[in-house]
N, C-alpha and C positions, 0 to 999 in steps of 0.2 A: 636252236632251231633257226633255220634260214627263213627269211621273209617269204611270204606267199608269192610276191611278184618275182623274186629271184628264182624260185622253184618253177614258176610258170614259164619264165624266159628260158630256162634250161631244157624244158620239154619241147620247145619249138625246134624245128629243123633249121640248123645253121646254114648260113650262106656258103661257108667253106667247111670242108670236112675236119680241118684242124681246129675248128672252134668248138668242137663238141665238149661239153662239160658234163661229166658223169657225177651224179649226186646220189647220196643215200636215199632210198625210197621212203625210209621211216622219218628221218629228221631233216634231210636236205643238205647235210654237210658235204662239202666237196673235197676236203683234205682227209687223208687217211682212208681212202675209198678202196674197197676190195671188189674187183669185177666178178669174181666167182660167186659171190653171195649178194651182190648189189647192196652192200651195207658199208657204213663207215666202221672204223675200228671200235668205236665206243658201243655202237648198237650191236656189232658182231659179238663183242664180249658179253653184253647183257643177254642176248639171245642164246649164246652158247652155255652160259651159266644156268639159264632156265631150262636148258635141254630142248629148245625149239629148233635147233639145227641138227638134223640127224647125222650121226657119224662123227660129230665133233665133241671132244671132251677135254677138260683142262689137263694139261700135262704135269706130271710130277716125276722127279727122278732123284 
């Protein structure tokens, strides 16, 4: 979990467009972020395994 101050800072509008930091809305993690789902890879996997993301299922071959 990211600190609340770090999450609050990322929500502010940056001075320059290149300074945008996208964070997971659930835990605040910035690395391994997926824009399509607004989640980090860890939260994405948990949500997908619980069936909370429609159309996503674990692959097996």
